[in-house]
C-alpha positions in Angstrom: 6.7 -30.9 -18.8 8.4 -32.1 -22.0 7.9 -29.5 -24.7 9.1 -30.0 -28.3 9.3 -26.9 -30.5 9.3 -27.2 -34.3 11.2 -24.2 -35.6 11.8 -23.1 -39.2 12.6 -19.4 -38.6 16.0 -17.9 -38.2 17.0 -15.1 -35.9 18.9 -12.5 -37.8 22.3 -11.2 -36.7 21.8 -8.1 -38.9 20.5 -5.5 -36.5 18.3 -3.9 -39.2 16.3 -7.2 -39.5 13.6 -7.4 -36.9 12.0 -10.6 -38.3 11.4 -13.3 -35.7 13.0 -11.2 -32.9 9.9 -11.8 -30.8 10.1 -15.6 -30.9 12.4 -15.8 -28.0 12.1 -19.4 -26.9 15.1 -19.1 -24.7 13.2 -16.5 -22.6 9.6 -17.9 -22.8 10.5 -21.3 -21.5 12.5 -22.2 -18.4 14.8 -24.8 -20.0 15.9 -26.1 -16.6 12.4 -26.3 -15.1 11.0 -28.0 -18.2 12.6 -30.4 -20.7 12.7 -28.4 -23.9 13.6 -30.2 -27.2 13.7 -28.8 -30.7 13.2 -30.2 -34.2 14.6 -27.7 -36.8 15.8 -27.3 -40.3 18.7 -25.2 -41.4 17.2 -21.7 -41.0 15.4 -22.9 -37.9 18.6 -24.0 -36.2 19.7 -20.3 -36.4 16.6 -19.4 -34.3 17.4 -21.6 -31.3 19.5 -19.4 -29.0 19.2 -21.3 -25.7 22.5 -22.8 -24.5 22.9 -26.3 -25.9 23.5 -27.8 -22.4 20.0 -26.5 -21.4 18.3 -28.2 -24.4 17.0 -31.7 -23.7 17.6 -32.8 -27.3 17.9 -31.1 -30.7 17.3 -32.8 -34.1 18.0 -31.1 -37.4 16.3 -32.3 -40.6 16.3 -31.0 -44.1 12.8 -29.6 -44.1 10.4 -29.6 -41.1 7.5 -29.2 -43.5 8.1 -32.7 -44.9 6.0 -35.1 -42.8 8.3 -38.2 -42.9 11.2 -36.0 -41.8 9.3 -34.3 -39.0 7.8 -37.6 -37.8 11.3 -39.2 -37.6 12.7 -36.1 -35.8 10.0 -36.1 -33.1 10.3 -39.9 -32.8 14.1 -39.5 -32.1 13.3 -36.9 -29.4 10.9 -39.3 -27.8 13.4 -42.1 -27.9 16.1 -40.0 -26.3 14.1 -37.9 -23.8 10.7 -39.5 -23.3 7.0 -38.8 -24.0 6.0 -35.4 -25.3 3.5 -33.2 -23.5 3.4 -30.3 -26.0 4.4 -30.3 -29.7 4.5 -26.7 -30.8 4.8 -25.1 -34.2 4.4 -21.4 -34.9 4.4 -21.4 -38.7 1.0 -21.8 -40.5 2.6 -24.0 -43.1 3.6 -26.5 -40.4 0.4 -26.7 -38.4 -1.2 -29.5 -40.4 2.0 -31.6 -40.5 2.5 -31.2 -36.7 -1.1 -32.3 -36.2 -0.5 -35.5 -38.2 2.6 -36.2 -36.1 0.6 -35.7 -32.9 -1.9 -38.2 -34.1 0.7 -40.7 -35.2 2.7 -40.5 -32.0 -0.2 -40.1 -29.6 0.9 -36.7 -28.4 -1.7 -34.5 -26.7 -3.1 -31.5 -28.6 -5.0 -30.8 -31.8 -5.1 -33.5 -34.4 -5.8 -33.2 -38.1 -9.6 -32.8 -37.7 -9.3 -30.0 -35.2 -6.6 -28.2 -37.2 -8.7 -28.4 -40.3 -11.2 -26.0 -38.7 -8.6 -23.2 -38.7 -6.5 -24.3 -41.7 -9.0 -25.5 -44.3 -10.6 -22.3 -45.6 -13.7 -24.2 -46.7 -14.1 -26.1 -43.5 -13.9 -23.0 -41.3 -16.7 -21.4 -43.4 -18.8 -24.5 -43.1 -18.5 -24.4 -39.3 -19.4 -20.7 -39.1 -22.4 -21.3 -41.4 -23.6 -23.9 -39.0 -23.5 -21.3 -36.3 -25.4 -18.8 -38.4 -22.4 -16.4 -38.9 -22.1 -14.7 -42.3 -19.5 -16.0 -44.8 -19.0 -15.4 -48.5 -20.8 -18.0 -50.8 -18.3 -20.7 -51.7 -17.9 -24.1 -53.1 -15.1 -26.7 -53.0 -13.5 -27.4 -56.4 -14.3 -31.2 -56.3 -15.8 -30.9 -59.8 -15.0 -28.4 -62.5 -18.6 -28.1 -63.8 -19.9 -27.6 -60.2 -17.4 -24.7 -59.8 -18.5 -23.2 -63.1 -22.2 -23.5 -62.2 -21.5 -21.9 -58.9 -19.6 -19.0 -60.5 -22.5 -18.5 -63.0 -24.9 -18.4 -60.1 -23.0 -15.9 -57.9 -21.7 -13.8 -60.8 -18.1 -12.9 -61.8 -15.6 -12.0 -60.7 -14.9 -14.9 -58.3 -11.9 -15.8 -56.2 -10.1 -19.1 -56.6 -7.9 -20.0 -53.7 -6.1 -23.0 -52.1 -8.0 -24.1 -49.0 -4.7 -24.6 -47.1 -2.8 -21.6 -48.3 -1.5 -18.5 -46.6 -0.2 -15.0 -47.5 -2.5 -15.0 -50.6 -0.2 -17.5 -52.3 -2.1 -19.1 -55.2 -5.1 -16.8 -54.8 -6.5 -15.5 -58.2 -9.4 -13.2 -59.0 -11.1 -14.6 -62.1 -13.2 -12.5 -64.4 -15.0 -15.0 -66.6 -15.9 -18.6 -67.2 -13.1 -19.2 -69.8 -10.5 -18.0 -67.3 -12.0 -20.1 -64.5 -12.0 -23.2 -66.6 -8.3 -22.6 -67.6 -7.2 -22.1 -64.0 -9.1 -25.2 -62.7 -7.4 -27.3 -65.4 -4.0 -26.4 -63.9 -4.6 -27.0 -60.2 -5.2 -29.9 -57.8 -8.9 -29.5 -57.5 -9.0 -31.2 -54.1 -7.0 -28.3 -52.6 -9.0 -25.4 -54.0 -12.2 -23.6 -53.5 -14.2 -20.9 -55.5 -15.5 -18.0 -53.5 -17.8 -15.1 -54.3 -16.0 -11.8 -54.7 -17.1 -9.5 -51.8 -17.1 -5.8 -52.4 -16.0 -4.4 -49.1 -13.2 -3.1 -47.0 -11.0 -5.8 -45.4 -9.9 -5.7 -41.8 -7.7 -8.0 -39.7 -8.0 -8.8 -36.0 -5.0 -10.1 -34.0 -4.9 -11.4 -30.5 -5.0 -14.6 -28.5 -7.5 -16.9 -26.8 -7.2 -18.5 -23.4 -7.9 -22.1 -22.4 -11.6 -21.3 -22.0 -11.9 -19.8 -25.5 -12.2 -16.2 -24.2 -10.3 -13.4 -25.9 -8.3 -11.5 -23.3 -6.7 -9.3 -26.0 -7.4 -8.3 -29.6 -6.4 -5.5 -31.9 -8.5 -4.4 -34.9 -6.8 -3.0 -38.0 -8.0 -1.8 -41.4 -6.0 -2.9 -44.4 -4.7 -0.4 -46.9 -4.9 -2.1 -50.2 -5.5 -5.9 -50.0 -3.4 -9.1 -49.7 -4.6 -9.9 -53.3 -3.1 -6.5 -54.4 0.2 -7.5 -52.7 0.3 -10.7 -54.8 0.1 -8.4 -57.8 3.2 -6.4 -56.6 1.2 -3.5 -55.0 1.9 -2.1 -51.6 0.1 -3.5 -48.6 -0.3 -2.0 -45.1 -2.8 -1.5 -42.3 -3.7 1.0 -39.6 -4.9 0.2 -36.0 -8.4 1.4 -35.4 -9.0 3.7 -32.5 -12.2 3.6 -30.4 -15.4 3.6 -32.5 -18.8 1.9 -32.8 -17.4 -0.1 -35.8 -14.4 -1.3 -33.7 -16.7 -2.5 -31.0 -18.9 -4.4 -33.5 -15.8 -6.0 -35.1 -14.5 -7.1 -31.7 -17.8 -8.8 -30.8 -18.0 -10.5 -34.3 -14.4 -11.7 -33.9 -15.2 -13.3 -30.5 -18.3 -14.9 -32.0 -16.3 -16.5 -34.8 -13.6 -17.7 -32.5 -16.1 -19.3 -30.1 -17.8 -21.0 -33.1 -14.5 -22.4 -34.2 -13.6 -23.4 -30.6 -10.2 -21.9 -30.9 -8.5 -22.2 -27.5 -5.1 -21.4 -26.1 -3.9 -19.9 -29.3 -2.8 -16.8 -31.1 -5.1 -15.8 -34.0 -5.1 -13.7 -37.1 -8.7 -13.2 -38.4 -9.8 -11.4 -41.5 -13.2 -10.0 -42.3 -15.0 -7.8 -44.8 -17.0 -4.7 -43.9 -19.5 -4.2 -46.7 -20.8 -0.8 -47.8 -23.9 -1.1 -45.6 -21.8 -1.9 -42.5 -22.4 -5.7 -42.6 -19.6 -7.9 -41.3 -18.6 -11.0 -43.3 -16.0 -13.5 -42.2 -13.1 -14.1 -44.6 -10.7 -16.5 -42.9 -8.7 -17.2 -39.8 -5.3 -18.5 -38.9 -4.4 -20.1 -35.5 -1.1 -18.2 -35.4 0.3 -14.8 -35.0 -0.3 -12.4 -37.9 2.4 -12.0 -40.5 4.2 -8.9 -41.9 4.8 -6.3 -39.3 1.7 -7.1 -37.2 3.4 -8.6 -34.1 6.2 -6.0 -34.0 3.7 -3.2 -34.2 1.4 -4.6 -31.5 4.4 -5.2 -29.2 5.6 -1.6 -29.7 2.1 0.0 -29.4 0.6 -2.1 -26.6 3.5 -3.8 -25.0 2.1 -7.2 -25.8 4.2 -9.9 -27.4 1.7 -12.3 -28.9 4.2 -15.1 -29.2 5.0 -14.8 -25.5 1.4 -14.9 -24.4 0.6 -17.9 -26.7 3.7 -20.0 -25.9 3.7 -19.4 -22.1 0.0 -20.1 -22.1 0.6 -23.5 -23.6 3.1 -24.2 -20.8 0.4 -23.3 -18.2 1.8 -19.8 -17.4 -0.3 -16.7 -17.8 1.4 -13.4 -18.6 -0.4 -10.4 -17.2 -1.5 -7.8 -19.7 0.0 -4.4 -19.4 -2.2 -1.4 -18.5 -2.9 0.6 -21.7 -4.3 4.0 -20.5 -4.6 5.7 -23.9 -6.3 4.7 -27.2 -3.2 4.3 -29.4 -2.8 3.6 -33.1 -0.1 2.6 -35.4 0.4 1.1 -38.8 2.7 -0.7 -41.2 3.5 -0.8 -44.9 5.3 -3.3 -47.1 6.3 -2.2 -50.6 6.9 -5.5 -52.5 9.7 -6.5 -54.7 9.4 -5.5 -58.4 7.4 -7.8 -60.6 10.5 -8.7 -62.7 12.9 -10.7 -60.6 15.7 -11.3 -59.8 16.7 -7.6 -59.8 19.7 -5.6 -58.6 18.8 -2.6 -56.3 20.0 0.7 -57.5 18.4 2.9 -54.9 15.9 2.6 -52.0 15.4 6.1 -50.6 14.8 6.5 -46.8 11.5 8.1 -45.7 12.8 9.0 -42.3 13.5 12.7 -43.1 9.8 13.1 -44.2 7.7 11.1 -41.7 7.7 11.8 -37.9 5.6 8.7 -37.2 8.1 6.3 -38.9 9.5 4.0 -36.2 11.3 1.4 -38.3 12.3 1.0 -41.9 14.0 -1.9 -43.6 15.5 -1.1 -47.1 17.7 -3.2 -49.3 21.1 -1.8 -50.0 22.3 -0.6 -53.4 23.8 -3.6 -55.3 21.8 -6.1 -53.3 20.0 -8.8 -55.4 16.3 -9.3 -54.7 15.2 -12.9 -55.5 11.7 -14.3 -56.1 10.0 -16.0 -53.2 9.3 -15.2 -49.6 6.2 -13.8 -47.9 5.5 -10.5 -46.3 8.5 -10.7 -44.0 11.1 -11.2 -46.8 13.4 -8.4 -47.9 11.2 -6.3 -50.1 11.6 -2.9 -51.8 10.7 -1.4 -48.4 9.2 -2.3 -45.1 8.0 0.4 -42.7 6.3 0.6 -39.2 4.6 3.7 -37.9 3.7 4.7 -34.3 3.0 7.5 -31.9 0.2 9.3 -33.9 -3.5 9.2 -34.3 -5.3 6.7 -36.6 -5.9 9.5 -39.2 -2.3 10.7 -39.1 -0.9 7.2 -39.3 -3.0 6.5 -42.4 -1.9 9.8 -43.9 1.7 8.9 -43.4 1.2 5.5 -44.9 -0.4 7.0 -48.0 2.4 9.5 -48.2 4.9 6.6 -48.1 3.1 4.8 -50.9 3.0 7.9 -53.1 6.5 9.1 -52.5 8.8 6.2 -51.8 11.5 6.1 -54.4 12.9 2.7 -55.4 14.9 1.8 -58.5 16.3 -1.5 -59.6 17.5 -3.2 -62.8 16.7 -6.8 -63.9 19.5 -9.3 -63.5 
């Protein structure tokens, strides 16, 4: 099998940085049994640790998220090594471009129409509506007046979001018609939707599907604050649910959504609302491993590396799930960078002396400069992972961290 991996993630030499440590391509694929090629950009080249003489071919481009560059890179691999059986990308921002390359070069796998079902936030809701599953009322922003009429009908506030976004980038909560009209005048309407604001607690479900669409493994977590809060420089975290009637209902709802979307042989990160009356409402799904500390927490608590199960599954190899005798919990917290950036760190105080459940913490050093940009896995004011305690105790410790973490910086 000839597998081409598109990689844009580095592997850090700094032992305190755990980002991307689970994307071990050199371990997941037998580089001598299979022909494994790579198309990477600068940071992505740092994430390829297989010996160069075991790699069929490696092409480095400036930006793998630019379609012409990625297309040329994959074509070079084909010219040098031969036809491609699997073209793999782990980053959500690369999935659509990879789908276009598959289509252009006649590579097996999901093309643009299939990828749209789990990348286009309006399309995924349309599919679920067709299957009778509850989604928030929404409308595409093809026309400003149509969007304004929709908002008047459902009532303010409403949510404006890019249909192909991730990590709440570009998502705005809009309070009135004047603000909505102003926002819609500044964006590419074809890339945006307006969605009713749902009053409810948000949850995320993370796992993987097999080639039949079944869900061998999934973990349900409750957000502490929301992704929209994080975009406003507020802390974001979550705690893994232990056994309950609600968890059982959420797992069944998750499986129904994934079946309707026909998501197969893929990791997934699915988000839902639980309304005050207990009703479950779909929010969105990504055909990739969840961000922030999600994969690291799941690997620690359950012994399941979601990247390993996903990638080995694509190569036709099934990884047995470990036996999990208990009903464990865990959680994570990201305290974002200050709103005013860039800034120079004066102090980021460790929480280790105060929290027994704290497994990992990543803090910037005094004098370090925090720049704008990056997602949940950037270097923030503080990143924390909690394990080895009950759901209630984990949540208590996360709230303690939110209330007591001391961070000080000065604008640059």
